[in-house]
C-alpha positions in Angstrom: 16.7 1.2 37.9 19.0 1.0 40.6 22.5 2.8 40.6 24.2 -0.7 40.7 22.4 -1.7 37.6 23.2 1.6 35.9 26.8 1.2 36.7 26.9 -2.1 34.7 25.4 -0.6 31.4 28.4 -1.1 29.3 29.5 -4.0 26.8 30.4 -7.2 28.3 34.1 -7.4 29.0 34.6 -11.1 29.3 35.8 -10.7 32.9 34.9 -13.4 35.3 34.0 -13.2 39.1 35.6 -15.6 41.7 34.3 -18.9 41.1 34.0 -18.7 37.5 30.8 -16.6 37.1 30.6 -14.2 34.3 30.8 -10.5 35.4 27.7 -9.4 33.5 27.0 -5.9 32.4 23.4 -4.6 32.4 23.0 -5.7 28.8 25.0 -7.7 26.3 25.0 -6.6 22.6 26.3 -9.1 20.2 26.7 -6.3 17.4 28.2 -9.0 14.9 25.6 -11.5 15.2 24.4 -10.7 11.7 27.8 -12.0 10.3 27.7 -15.7 9.6 31.3 -16.5 11.0 30.1 -14.8 14.2 26.9 -16.8 14.3 28.9 -19.9 13.9 31.2 -18.9 16.9 28.3 -18.2 19.1 26.5 -21.3 18.3 29.5 -23.4 19.0 29.1 -25.5 16.0 30.8 -25.9 12.6 27.7 -25.4 10.6 26.0 -22.0 10.4 22.7 -21.1 12.2 22.5 -24.6 13.9 21.0 -23.3 17.2 17.6 -24.3 18.2 14.9 -22.4 20.1 13.8 -24.5 22.9 10.3 -23.5 24.4 8.8 -24.4 27.7 5.1 -24.0 27.1 2.6 -22.5 29.4 1.4 -26.0 30.1 5.0 -27.1 30.9 5.8 -29.1 27.8 9.2 -28.8 26.1 9.1 -28.1 22.3 11.6 -27.0 19.8 11.5 -24.4 17.0 14.1 -24.3 14.2 16.6 -21.6 13.8 14.7 -20.3 10.6 11.9 -19.1 12.8 14.2 -16.6 14.5 13.9 -13.0 13.5 15.6 -10.1 15.3 15.5 -7.7 12.1 12.6 -5.3 13.4 11.3 -5.3 9.9 8.1 -6.2 8.0 6.8 -9.9 8.4 4.7 -11.2 5.4 3.0 -14.4 6.4 1.9 -17.1 3.8 -1.6 -17.1 2.2 -2.5 -20.3 4.3 -2.1 -18.5 7.6 -5.6 -17.2 8.3 -5.4 -16.6 12.1 -2.2 -15.4 14.0 -1.8 -15.7 17.8 1.1 -14.7 19.9 2.6 -15.4 23.4 5.0 -13.3 25.4 8.1 -15.1 26.5 11.1 -14.6 28.7 14.2 -16.2 27.2 17.9 -16.8 27.9 20.8 -17.5 25.8 22.6 -20.9 26.5 26.3 -20.3 27.0 27.5 -23.9 28.0 26.4 -27.2 26.5 24.8 -29.7 28.8 22.3 -32.5 29.5 20.2 -33.3 32.7 21.5 -29.9 34.2 20.4 -29.7 38.1 18.7 -26.4 38.8 21.3 -25.4 41.4 23.9 -25.5 38.5 21.9 -23.8 35.9 23.2 -20.3 36.5 26.4 -21.6 34.9 24.6 -22.3 31.6 23.3 -19.0 30.5 24.7 -15.5 30.0 21.9 -13.2 29.1 18.3 -12.8 29.1 15.6 -11.0 27.2 11.8 -10.8 26.5 10.2 -11.5 23.2 7.2 -12.9 21.4 6.4 -16.3 19.7 3.9 -16.1 16.8 1.6 -19.0 16.1 -0.3 -20.0 12.8 -3.4 -20.7 15.0 -5.5 -22.0 12.1 -3.1 -24.8 11.6 -3.6 -26.0 15.1 -6.2 -28.8 14.8 -5.7 -30.9 17.9 -3.2 -33.1 16.1 0.7 -33.2 16.7 1.3 -32.5 13.0 -0.9 -29.2 13.1 1.0 -28.0 16.1 4.3 -28.8 14.5 3.3 -26.9 11.5 2.1 -23.7 13.4 5.4 -23.3 15.2 7.9 -23.8 12.4 7.0 -20.9 10.0 9.9 -18.6 9.3 10.2 -15.3 11.2 7.9 -16.3 14.0 10.3 -16.3 16.9 10.8 -12.6 17.8 13.7 -12.8 20.2 15.6 -9.6 19.8 18.8 -8.0 21.1 20.3 -6.6 23.2 20.5 -9.3 25.9 20.3 -8.1 29.5 22.0 -9.0 32.6 20.0 -11.7 34.5 20.2 -9.4 37.6 17.7 -7.0 36.0 15.0 -9.6 36.6 12.9 -9.3 39.7 13.4 -5.5 39.8 9.9 -4.0 40.1 10.8 -1.1 37.9 12.3 -3.3 35.0 9.0 -3.9 33.2 8.4 -5.7 29.8 5.6 -4.0 27.8 4.2 -5.4 24.8 1.9 -3.3 22.5 -0.3 -4.0 19.5 -0.8 -0.9 17.3 0.3 1.2 20.1 -2.0 -0.3 22.8 -0.6 -2.3 25.7 -1.8 -5.8 25.6 0.8 -7.2 28.1 3.3 -6.2 30.7 5.2 -7.9 33.5 8.1 -7.4 35.9 7.6 -10.9 37.4 10.3 -12.8 35.3 12.9 -14.4 37.6 16.2 -16.2 37.4 14.6 -19.1 39.1 12.2 -19.4 36.3 14.9 -19.6 33.8 17.1 -22.1 35.9 14.1 -24.4 36.4 13.4 -24.3 32.8 17.0 -25.2 31.9 16.8 -28.1 34.3 13.6 -29.2 32.8 14.5 -28.7 29.1 17.9 -30.3 29.5 16.2 -33.6 30.9 14.5 -33.8 27.5 17.2 -32.8 25.2 20.8 -31.7 24.9 21.3 -27.9 25.1 24.0 -26.4 22.9 25.9 -23.2 23.3 23.9 -20.5 21.3 20.5 -22.1 21.8 17.7 -19.8 23.0 15.5 -21.0 25.8 12.0 -19.3 25.9 9.5 -19.6 28.6 5.8 -18.8 27.6 4.3 -16.3 30.0 0.8 -16.2 29.0 -1.7 -18.3 26.9 -1.7 -17.5 23.0 -4.0 -14.6 22.3 -5.3 -13.4 18.9 -3.0 -11.0 17.1 -4.7 -10.7 13.8 -7.1 -12.7 11.7 -8.3 -10.3 8.9 -6.6 -11.0 5.5 -4.7 -8.0 4.1 -4.3 -6.5 7.5 -1.4 -4.9 9.0 -0.5 -5.1 12.7 2.3 -3.2 14.4 3.9 -5.2 17.3 6.2 -3.3 19.7 7.8 -3.9 23.0 10.1 -2.2 25.6 12.1 -3.5 28.6 13.6 -1.4 31.4 12.0 1.5 29.4 14.3 0.7 26.5 13.3 -0.2 22.9 13.2 -3.9 22.4 11.4 -4.7 19.2 9.0 -3.4 16.6 7.5 -5.3 13.7 4.9 -4.8 11.1 3.1 -8.0 10.5 1.2 -8.4 7.2 -1.5 -11.2 7.1 
């Protein structure tokens, strides 16, 4: 990591650069996000946990996952008995910091304040080709693994800042190719379909869905790092 990025590795101060651009640190840790009042504040709404997870799929479609799918606890995940086959897709995601609709790509940098990498899980056996089947497969609790801390967007595009995803200790995906342009284009695309609210998470699929587990009673460890730092670790029980 460059000295410039290392010098920014401190909690977000809330300071602004000229022109109203946030003075980002390397990473942003919302240590109080587990507290409901803080979640309410970050989501910019009176009701609690009202944020959405907006997904730009690999095919370029825009879909939404409910907030109940969000998990950042790094704990065990027990799936319902009707899930027979679980797949996963790695994602690059950003936290929306300003509400907006039909945001032009050139203005999109004003609408997010931190980035991260994560994983979306899919109950693959429910995807039967119908809209209802896909909708069921993406709305299960604890299937959007989008963890903190959030990182400064300037960490993207650095060849040494690699996201590595492992299954049972074996690398199954890695990339350093995420860019701010990808996020900003996704913000423009998603906001043309739906209103983006403060606190929403916008995720971009980076690879087609791959099998994670299909053996009943199996336990799979999913872990990831970014910039060489711990990012997530889950035990998934099918």
